[in-house]
N, C-alpha and C positions, 0 to 999 in steps of 0.2 A: 336884377340884371348884373351880369359880370361886366365891369367897367370897360368900356371901349370895344366890346366884342359884339354887342347886339344880341347876345345869347342869354336867355333866362337862366338864372343860377340853377344848376343841376341838369339843364337840358343838354342833349347831345348835339353838337354843331353839325350842320348838314355837310360841311366841306370835308369831313373826316373819311379816310379810307376804312376798310373793314379792320385792318390791323390797328389803326389809330383809335378806332371806336372801342375795340377791346381794351387797349391801353387806358383809354379815358375812364372806362367803367372800373377797371382794376385799380386805378388811382383813387377813385372815390371810395372804393371798398377797402383800400389799404392792403390789397392782396398781391401776390406774385403774378406777374404776367410773363408766361414762359412760352416762347415761340420756337424752342429747339425741337428737333425731330427725333432725337435719340440716337442718331448715328454720330459717333465721335469724330469721324473724318469730316462729315458735312457741317457739324456744329462747331468745328474749330474756327474761332474768329480770326485766327492768324493764317489760316489755310487759303487755298485758292478756289475753293468751291463757291460758286455764286449763290447768293441768297436772293430770292425773288420777292415780289411785292407782297406776298402773303406773310412775310416776316420783316417788312420794311415800314418804318415810320419816319416822318419828317422832323428834323431838329427844331423847326419853328413850333411844332405842336408840343414837343417835349418842353421847350422853354415856356410855352403858354401854361402848361400844367404846373410847372415849378414856380413861376413868378405870379401867375394870376389864375390859378386853376379853380375848378368848381369845388363846392364844399363837400366834405365827407358825408357818406350816408349816415343815417342815424345810428349812433352807438359804435361808429367806426372812426379810425384816424387815417386821414389821407396820407398816402406814401407812394413814391414811384419805385417799384421793384420790377426790374426787367431782366429777363434771361433770354439769350439767343436772339436779340433784336438788332437789325441793321438800322442805323440812324443816318439819313442823308442830309446834306446841307451842313452849314456851320452852326454848331450849338453855341449860341452867344448869350451868356448870362452876365456879361460885364456889368459891374456895379450893382447888380441886383441882390435882393434878399430872398433866400430860398428857405422857407420854413418847413416844408414837408421833409420827411426822411427820404434819402435817395440811396438806392442800391442797384447798381448795374452789374450783371454777371454775364461773362461770355458774349458781350455785345461788340458790334463792329461799327465804327464811325468812318464815314467816307471822307469827312473833312475835319479840320482842327476843332478843338474844344476851347472856347474862350471863357475864362472865369476871372479875369483881373478885377480885383476889388469887390468880388462877390462875397456874400456872407451865407454860411450854411450852419445848420446845427451839426449834422454828421454827413459826410459824403463818402460812399464806398463804390469804387469802380474796380471790379475784380476780373482779371483775365480778359481785359478788353483790348481791342486793336484801335489805337488812337494815332492818327497821323502826326498830331502835335497837341500838346497841352500848354496853353497859355494861362497861368494862374498867378501872376504877380500880385502881391498884396491880398491874396485871397484870405478869408478869415473863417475858421470853423470853431464852433464852441466845443465840439467833441472831436472825433477822429477824422482823419483823411486817410482812407485806405486805397492803395493803388497796386496791390500785389498781382504779379503775373501779367500785368499790362505791358503792352509793347508800344513804344513811342518812336515812330519811324523818323521823326524830325525833332526829337528831344522834348524836354519838358522844362517849363520855366516856373519856379516857385519863389522868385526873388521877393524878399520881405514878407513872405506868407506868415500868418499867425495861426498855428495849429493848437487848439485848446488842450488836447490830450495826446494821442499817438499819431505818428505818421508811419505808414507801413508801405514799403516798397519791395517786400520779399519776392524774389524770383522775377522781378520786373526786368524788361529789356529796353534800353534806351540808346538810340543812335544819335549821332551828332547832328546839330543844326548848322545853319550857314556860318555861325561864329565858331564852330568846332566844339561846342559844349553839348554833352548828352543831357545832363540835368543841371540847371542853374538855380541855386538856392541861396544866393548871397543874402545875408541879413535875416534869414528865416528864423523863427522862434517856434520850438516844439515844447509843449508843456510837460510831456512825459517822455516816452521812448521814441526814438527814430530807428525803426527796424528796416534794414535794407539787406537782408540776408540772401545770399545767392543771387544778388543783383548782377546783371550783365550791363556794363557801361562801355559803350564804344564812342569814346570822345572824352572830353574833360568834365569830370564831376566837380562842380564848384559849390563850396560851402563857406565862402569867406564871411567871417563875422557871424556865423550861425550860432544859435544857442539851443541846447537840448537839456531839458529839465531833469532827465534821469540818465539813461545810457544811449549810446549810439552803436548799433551793431551792424557791422559789415562782414559777419561770419560767412565764409564760403563765397564771398563776392568775387567777381572777375572784372577787373578794371583794365581796359585796353585803350591806350591812346598813343598810337605811333605818329600822330600828326603834329603834336606840339610837345612842350616840355613836361607838363603835368597830367597824370591820369586822375589824381585827386588833389585839388587845389583848395585847401581849407585853412588859410591863415586866420588867426584870431578866433578860432573855433572854441566855444565854451561847452563843455560837457560836465554836468554836475557829478556824474559818477564815472563810468568807464567807457572808453572807446575800444571796441573789439574788432581786430583785424585778424581773425582766427578761423579755424575750420568750422564747418556746419555739417550736421548729419543729413545725409541724402535720404529722402523718403520718410523721414520722421514726421509724424503729424504735428509735433511741437518743435519747430525749427529753432525757436528763440529761447535764450535765457540760460542754457546749460551747456556744458562741455559734452560732446557726443559720448555715449557709453561705449565701453570696449566692445569691439565686434561690429559696431555700426559703420557702414560705408560713409566715408566723409569726403567733403570737398573743401580743399584749402582756399584760403584767401590768396588770390594771385593778382599781381599788379604789373602790367607792362607799360611802364611810364613812370615819371617822377611822382613823389608824394610831398606835399608841402603842408606842414602843420605848424608853421612858425607862430610864435606868440600865443599858442593855444593854452587853455586852462582846463585841467582834467582833475576832478575832485578825488577820484580813486586811482585809476590806472589807465595807461595806454598799453594794450596787449597785442603783441605781434607773434603769438604762439603759432609756430609752423607756417608763418607767412612766407610767401615766395615772391621775390622781386626780380624783374628783368629790366635793367636800366641800360641806357647808352652812356657813353663816356661823359656827356655833358648834362646828364640827368642826375637827380639826387633824391635821397630820402632825407628831407629837411625837418629837423625838430628844433630849430633855433629858438631860444628863449622860452621853450615850453616849460610849464609848471605842472607837476603831477606828483601824487603820493607814491606812485610806483610805475616804473617802466619795465615791461616784460619783453626784453629784446631776445626773442627765442625763435626767430625765423631762420630761413636759410640765408647764409651770408651772400650778398650780391656779388657776382663775379665782376661787374663793371659798375661805373657810376660811383657816387659818393654818399656817405652817411654823415650828416652834419648835426652835431649836438651843441654847437657853440652857444653859450649863455643859458643853456637849459638848467633847470633846478628840479632835482628828483630826490625824494626821500630814500627810496629803496630801488636799486638797480638789480633786476633779475635777468641773468644772461647766460649764454653758452659761448664757449670759445669759438665754435664754428660759425656763429651768427654774425661775427664782425668782418668787415672787408679788410683787404690787405693794406700794406703801407701806401701812404699817399691818398687813400680814399676814405679816411676817417678823420674828422675834424672835431676837436673837443675843447677849443679855447673857451675858458670861462665856464665849463661844464661842472656843475656842483651836484654831488650825490653824497648821501650820508651813510648808506649801508650797501654792502655788496652781498648778493645772494646767488652764487653760481649754481647752475643746473648742470650736473656732470662735472668731469675733471676740468679744472681751470687752475693749474699750478701757478706759483708766483712768476716763474719764467714766462709763462703765457701772458700774465698780466703786464709784465714789463714789455713784452712784444706789442701788446695792445696799446700801451701808452706810446711806445716808439712809433707805431703805425699812425698815430694821431698827430705826431709832431715831426713833420718833414725837416723843420729847422728846430734847434733846441729851444724849448720853452720850459721853465721850471714848474709852472702851475699844475699841469697834469700829474707830475710826479709827487708834488707836495700834497695834492688832494688825495691821491691814492694812499700815500703814507699816513695822512691824518685819519682816513677811514680805517686803515688796518690797525693803527694805534688805538683808536676808539673801540675797536673790537677785541683789544687785548693781544694783538699780534705784533708785539714790539720788535721782535727779531726781523719779521718780514718788512716792517716799516723801515728799519735801518737799511735793509737790503735795497729797498726802493730809493731811499735817499742817496745811498752809495751809487746806484745806477744813475741817478740824476747828476752827481758830481762827475762821473766818468763821461756822461754825455756832454756835459758842459766843457770838459777838458778839450774835447775835439774842436771847440770854437775858439780856443785861446791861441795866442802867438806862441812861437817856439819855446821861449823861456818859460811862459806860463804852463805849457804842456809838460816841460821837464819837471817843474816844481810839482805839478799835479801827479806825475808818475811817482815822484819821490814820496809824496804823501800817501799815494795808493799802496805802494810797496811796503811802506813802513807801518802805518797804522790805519790803512784803508779809510783815509780822510777822517779819522777819529771815530768811525762807526764800528770799528773792531779794536777797542782799546787794549785788548789782551796782547795784541801784536807788539805794543810798546814794551811790555815787560819781557817778551821773548827776545826782542832785539837788544834790549839792555843787558839781559843775561848773557847772550852770545858775545856781545862786545866786551863785557866785563870779564868773561872767562878767557877770551882770546887775549885781551890786554894783560891780564894777570899772568898768563903763561909766558907771554913775550917779555914783559918787564922783569920777570924773575931772572932773566939772563942778562939784563942790562947793567952796564957799569954806571954807578950812581953815587959819585962822591958828594958829600954834603956841602951845602953852601956855607954853613957855619960849623966849623970843626968842634967848637966848644959846646954848642947846645943844638942838638937836632933830635927829632923823634926817631923811633925805631923804624927801619925800612920795611914797608909792607907793600909788595906789588899790588895786592888786591885793593888796599885803600888808595894807593897812588892812581890806579886805573879809574876807580870810582870818582876820585877828585877831578880827574880829567873829563869824565863823561857828564858830570852833573854841573851845569852852568849855574852861576850865582852862588850856589852852596860851596863854602870853603871848608874842606876837611883837614887843612893844615899840612898837606903833603906836597903839593906841586911846587910851592916856593922854597922847599927845603932841600931839594936835590938837583944836581947838575946832570943834564943828559947831553951827549955829544953825537954828532954825525946823524946816522939814520934813526937813532932813538928819538932825537928831537923832532924829526919829521913824523914819526909814528905818534908822538905825543900830540903834535899839531892836528894830525888826522883824527885822533880820538876826541879832541876838543871840538873840531868841526862836526863830527858825527853826533856828538852830544847835543850841540846846539840845534842841528837839524831835527834830531829826535824830539827834543823838547819843544821846538817850534811847531812841529806837526801835531804833537800831543795837545798843545795849547789850542791850535786851530780846531782840532777835532772836538775838544772839550767845549769851546765856544759854540760850535755848531750844535752840539747836543743840548747845551743850555738854551739855545734858541729853538729847540724842538725841530731841527732840520731846516 
């Protein structure tokens, strides 16, 4: 007897319809039960063509087969393999353990599918129409495949445990009453999560989710005009790479590779904010050719993200903000056109070790990039850029960055500080161009020598005085601290005294700026 049914094991229950009886026998045989008619329009589970009783089964009978079904025929393995079947009523497998293999293709559900806390070996639902999928804490030992399915009121996979792969390729999910298309907070996927060319109309939530290999949203279209985020995935962990990149359209193998040249592609597009705060990515976060449409109060947020590589190679958003505050990246691969304009980029505490530009990205553009991220002066972005350039052997560029930092800082100083800053800039470029000091010294020395050659210079001591040398006299005036034995030996009167005073003052200014610049260099900026 099959427990609780009153049916002898292997007997066909009397209450079954003809379609259900065929499904029952196919289950025992482990064979495919196909009720499609061969007309693509009629067989479309998402279309409006009605399916009659000849291809309709009750959800209660499906649950009976899966939870407490008859034994397999001799030499066979029982399995539920349905194609083109309409399932009426609510399929409720909550808390149940489903041992048979389950594969539903092109099926239409009239009501929601309830799988919370259910356990499966492998579950495949391909190209099915599902009003809503409730699968919180569902557990599969193998795959959970939901490609090309349509969820009219969203899907819930909160705290699900997927043993190997989760596939959502080309699925379409509309928002539920809470505004979420797919809610998968706390979900764990043992290997890959593939959601390529996914269409999400609402908030896709992956808060605290963990993916054992890679998460692919290649060619996905995320659209959420109703709230702040189209992809809300803080504390997401991906052991390898998160792909927000193009997908090849019509390719039999959508996943895993960059589309070959000549392949028609579909970009990753997002209309709404993206939140990846505190995420951990073992290999990379890839935004190759991604397109973002943000409102002024939305943002692409990568706060405190850790990744070996950030490939920021999408189209620069025209509105909204890009936030990298506190992120730690080993290699930053980027394009100049991928970054937003001034005021829309925030990089406080952003740490990166290598810069790998794709295409032209001159130093002037890098300085504009830093300026765009610092509406108010902050030294850290300049110092980080200089350190990375210096580590790459670009010492001259590093000095230019630090000079730009000093010039930006100067604008924040009071009037006296600004004046002194301009003096340091004009004379020795804050010490980052030390060659200027020698030029200024040579100019002043030459000018002073020519001037003092015509000066009346009676000696202070007529009995013992050195030979008059305008060049040595000028040099003695210009060099503070060092005494060449000229200044104290000659008397100057009138305008020549004022000229000597000016030379002493210029010498001190020049020496002070050189000393300040040298100190800065010794501190490595």
